[in-house]
N, C-alpha and C positions, 0 to 999 in steps of 0.2 A: 583634461587626465584621463578621461574614458572609463571611469568608475562610476557605477550606481550601485548606491547601496538601500538596500530594504530593510526597513526597521520592521521589526514583529513588536511583540510586547515586551515595554520596558518597566523597571520601577513604578510605584504608583509616584501621579504625579507630573510635573513638567519636563523630565529630566530628558528624556528621548526627543522631544521636541527643541528643545535648547540646542543637545547637540547635533540635530540634522541641519539647524540654520546655520551652526557655526562650520559645518562640512560645507554645506552651500556657500560658503564664503569664500572657501578654500578652491572652488571650482569642480566640484564634483556632485551629481545630482541624486535626490533622494524620492524614496517611496515608501508609504506606510501602508502595509496590511493590517485592518483592526478587525477583533473578534466581537467585540461588543461595544456599547455607546460610551462607557468609559475610556477604553482607547482613542476613540474618536473625538472627544470632546478634551482630552491629555496631549493630542497632537496639535490642536489647535492650529490647524492651516500650514504648517512647519513647510509644507511639500504636496505634492498629490497623495491623494488616500483612496485606498481600493479595499471596500467591506470585504468579509468573507463570512456570508450567512448560509454557508450548506452543512449539510452534515457532515461529521468527522471523516466519514469513509473517504470524504470526494477529497478531502484536504491535500493530500501527497499528489495526486494527478493535476488538481487545480493549479497548486504550486511551482510544480515543474513548467507546466503550459505559460505562467505567468513569467518566470524566471527567465524561460526562453525566450519570450517574446520581447520582453524587456532589456534582457541582454544584462543581468542581475549579476556583478561581480562580487557583491561584498553582502553579508546579511548578519543585522545587528539582534541582539535579544537579549533577554535578562532572563538567568537560569535554564540552565541546558535540559534539563528533564522533564520540565512541561511537555504533555502530549504533542501540542502543537511545535513546539521547539524540537522535540526528539526526531518528527518526522522532518521537518525543516532542513536539521542538520544533515538527514542522510541525502536528501535531494542536493543542498549544496555540494557535498561531497562528490555527487555523481556528476554535477555539471561543474566541477571545478573552482567552485565559489569560496572565498574566504569568511571564516565564522567568526565574528567576534561577539565574546560573550561577557556579561558585564555579571556581578554579583556584588553582594555586602562583602566588605572588607575582610582580608583574612585577619587584618589588625586593625580592628575597631576601636573607637566609634569615629575618627579622624579622617579614615582611609575607605577606598571604594575600589573593588578588583576589576581589572580589565585582562581577558586574556584570551587564547584563540583558540578555538576547538573545542574547549569544554572547561569545567570547572568543579572544584571540588573533588570529587574522587574520581573525575575525568581530566582534571587537570595535568598538565605537564610534571609538574613538580610533583607528583607520584613517583614518576621515573628519573626523578633527577636526584642523583646522590651529594654528598655534603662537598664532596671535593671538588665537584664541576661546579658547585655554587661559590665555593670559594677562588674559583678561578675570576669571577667577576668582582670578587670584592678585594683583592690582595693587593690593589695598586695606590690604595688611598686608607687613609687613617679617617674613620667615622666618628663622630659623638651621635650616639643615638636618644632621641629622646625619651623620658620616661612614657610605657603605654598607661592610658588614661584609666583607670578604675571603673567607670562607667559606661551606660549606652549609648548617649549622645542622640538631641533632636529625638527624641522618643515620642514626644507628643505631636511633632509634626510628621513624624512616619504615621502615628496613628490616626491623624487627622486627611491626611492624604489618601489611606487607606478607608477609611469611612467615606469618603465622597467617591471613590471609585466604586465600593461595595453599592452605594444609593443609588448610582446609575446603572448597574447591574440589574438590581433588583425591581427598580421603578419607572427605567426610561428604555428598557431594551427591546421594545418590542422589533426592532426593525432587524434582530438577531435570533432568532426562535430557536437557531440549534447549537449556541454557545454551549460550549462544556469546560466548566471551572476546573482549574489545575488541581485543585485540593480533591480528596475523597466525598465529602460532605457538600450539601446544596448550598447556595448562598444565603438563605433562611437562616439555615441551620449555624452557619458561622458567624451568621448576625445575632443569632440566640445566644450563642455563648460568650460572643462580645459584649451584649448588653449586660448577662448574668456576673461577668467580671467585673463590669464598671459597678457593678450594684453591690458586689461585695466587696470590692477593694476596700471602702472605708472602715468595712470591719475588721477585714484582713490584716490591713498595714498596723494599728497599735499592736496586736498580737505578734508580728513579725519582730516588730522593733524590741518588744519585750523578752523574747527568746533568743533574737542575736545579741542585744545587751547582756542577757543572764550567761550566755556562752563565752563571750569575748571577758566577762569579768571573771568567770568562773575557772578559768587556768586548766580546761582539760585539755589533754591530747585528744585530738579528733582529725578526721579524714573528711576531706568536701568532695561531694558527690555534683557534679554540675548537669543537672538536669535539662532536656531538652525538649521542643515540642514533636509531638509524634506526626506532626503534619508537614514539619522542615522536610524539605527534598533531602537535607543530609540523613535524616533518620530514615526516611522511607526508600531511600536508594543508595545508601552509601553505608549501611550498617546489618547486621545480621538479625535486629528487632524489629517487630512488627508492632509494638507498643512501649512507652514509657515505663509502663508499669513491669515489663518482663527483665527489661534492664536494670531497674531496681532491684526486683527478685535476685537477681546474678549478684549485686554490690551487696545484698544484706546477707546472702550465703556465705559467700567468701569470707566477709568482714568476720561473721559468726565463726567462721573455723579457722580464720587467720591470723587476726588482729591480736596483739595484747589484751588482757581482760581489763585493762583501766582505760582503756582506747575507746573512743564515742566514733559514730556515723554522723554527719551532718548532710541531709539532701537539702539543695536549694532548687528552688523552682526557677524557670526561665521567666526573663520579666513580661513579658507577653501570654504566658499560660493562663487559658482559659477556663481549666477547672471539667475538662471533658471526660478526662479518666479517673477523677476523683483520686489525687496521687496520694495525700496524705493518709486518708483513709487506707489504701491498698500496701503502705509502708506500714502502718502499726500492726496490720493483719498477719504481715509475713514478719513482722519483727518478733510479734508476740509466739509466733509458730518455733521463731527458732531461737526464742528465750533472751532476746537482747533489747526487749522493749525499754529498758532504763538506760540505755546507751544508743539510743538512735533520735534524732531531733532533725523536724521540717521544717524550714522557711519559705515562707510564701513570699519570695523576691529577697529583698533584705541589700546591702551595700557589699560587692563581690569585693573590693579590695582589702577592706579589712577582715574579712571571712579569711581571703587567700593569705593575707599576712601573719597568720595566727594557726593556719592550718600545718597539719604534719605531710599529708600529700593532697592530690587530685585524683577524681577520676569523671573518665566523659566519655559517652561515644565519639564523638568528632565535635565539639562544639570551639567556636571560635574562640570562647573563654578560656579554653585549654593555654592558648598563648600567653595571656595573662600572667597563670601559673608558672608557665615556664620563664617567662622573664624575672620572676622572684626567684627562681632557680628550685622550685617546689618539684618532689618526684611526681609522676604524672603517667597513669595507665589511660589507654586509648584502645575503647573497645571495637572500634569503627573503621572508617577509612576516612582519614584527615590526611589534610596536605603538608601538616607537620608532624607526621607521624616516621619518625626518623629514629634508627637503633641508638642514635648518638644521647637523646634526649626524651626518647620517650618509650615506654614498658609495654608491650603488647602479649597479650593473655597470662593466663597463671595468673588470675587476681588474687587467689590466697596468699600465695607467696608475697604478693606486692604488697598486701596489708602486714604482713608478718615483718616485711624487712623492706621496705621503701628506699629505692637507690635514687642517689642525687642526678638529676641530670648534668651533662656535660654543658656549664652556662655558656661557655666560650663559641662552642659547638652552636649553640642555639642564636648568640648574638650573630655569628656568620650568617647563617639561615635566616635569621630576621632582615639583616642588611641585603641581602642576596633578594628577597622580597620588594624591599622600600627602592631598589634600584631598578627594577621592573614591573611586576605586574599592581603593587600597590601604589595607587594613584593619590594624592592629599585631596579629600574633598569631600562631599555628600551629594547622596540622592536626593535629600529632602527639605534643605535649606538654600536660599538665594545666593547667599554666598559661595556655599558649600558646592554647589552647582556651578556656579561661575568658573570655580578654580579647577573643579573636576574636568569641565569640558575643555578648557584651555589646554590641560595639561596632557588629556586622553586623545584630541585629534591627531596631534603628530604621531603617537603613536599607532593609530588606525590607519594612518597614511603610509607608515614605515613598510617596505615589502617584507620586515623582517617580524616575528613576534617579541613581544616585550623580553623573553628569557634568552632569544639569540641576541637581540638587541643589545643586551648588557654586556653579552662577550664580547662584542663587536668594539662595543664603546672601550672596554677594559682593553681589549687588544692594541688599540688606537693609543690610549694613554700608555700603555705599556710600552710601545714601541718609540713614543716621544721622549720616555722618561727614562729608558731603560731600565724599569724596575724589577728589581729580581722577584720572584714568584715566593712570596712567604703568605701563612694564611693572616688574616686579617686579626685573629684574636692572638698570636703570636707577637705582632706590632702593637697592640693595645696593651700586652705585657701582662 
């Protein structure tokens, strides 16, 4: 087929090596560039391996030379904002190579994301309006399964992450210049992780008690979906440098705009590691604003039941926002999110949102969700054996397709439309 796929860093675990082996069965050649010992181990001999052990300043020139010498046609990477990956995308564009970007599923937890060129705030979804999406969805009726209210495969995710960081900390002598993609050192990350694991048994009972009291109390509350400051979506696709600043904006708008009998519930991310001491920051700000008796902080908790009884939801750009939309819940988005569409999200003026949260167009969101399921969302998981097998089998033909997933969805709809002579109708109208 004349195609050479260059793999950079993938999700923790063997997903990229299994994907590379499957691609080789389709007749393409593969090559891996590794930046640390974990990259080497996870590749597990799936094809040729080339270590990069030089300083980061040499990376762009080194990669340009490698891709030119090897006639690389395709670059595969997980997360498009890592320093190594951002430079690689620049080189790929200069050399005319296709960039295949993988991310956690926009519809978690039973899907993974596959796109071309960029993901999250760099995704093509940011520029595609709902009418264009409907053009791919209007030729069939679809039954959409309910979105699961839990994370999924969390312990396997954590296990692969632990093994990866262990290799980087204790077996990385051959890669003295490796630069982690997170702003803190690997040792610091391990310390936060260990602290979280030690405190979790103490925090869980308190969280369950607060959650039960909240759900049984019958109070009207707005749910704030907190993220991790180290996540790329927060660092690169939002105006916030910390979660604390986001919390303060929410509290100030709530104090000014929400009715006096409403409450504000802040739910931490499932992997929150305590580096910002979020509950203490919330209490200080709430005391200053005079709303201490109307705010609750939850260290985790089950998202589904909390959303089921919430009046509205607020997020920077968390994927959990889509679970709120699935339930028809009003949602305010303060960063750049792939589901940030005027038909079903509120942007800006958080004070008025708390005063009068407007319900989203539920039918429009289902059209949007269906478009994702037809294009960039692939059933499977990076972290379980069965999930990887399903994802690899579905993603491989998408990678070999000339068209990207979104153009492919439109092409398939046009072909079906020609065969059936279907009149253009929004899917929401068909579902009645």
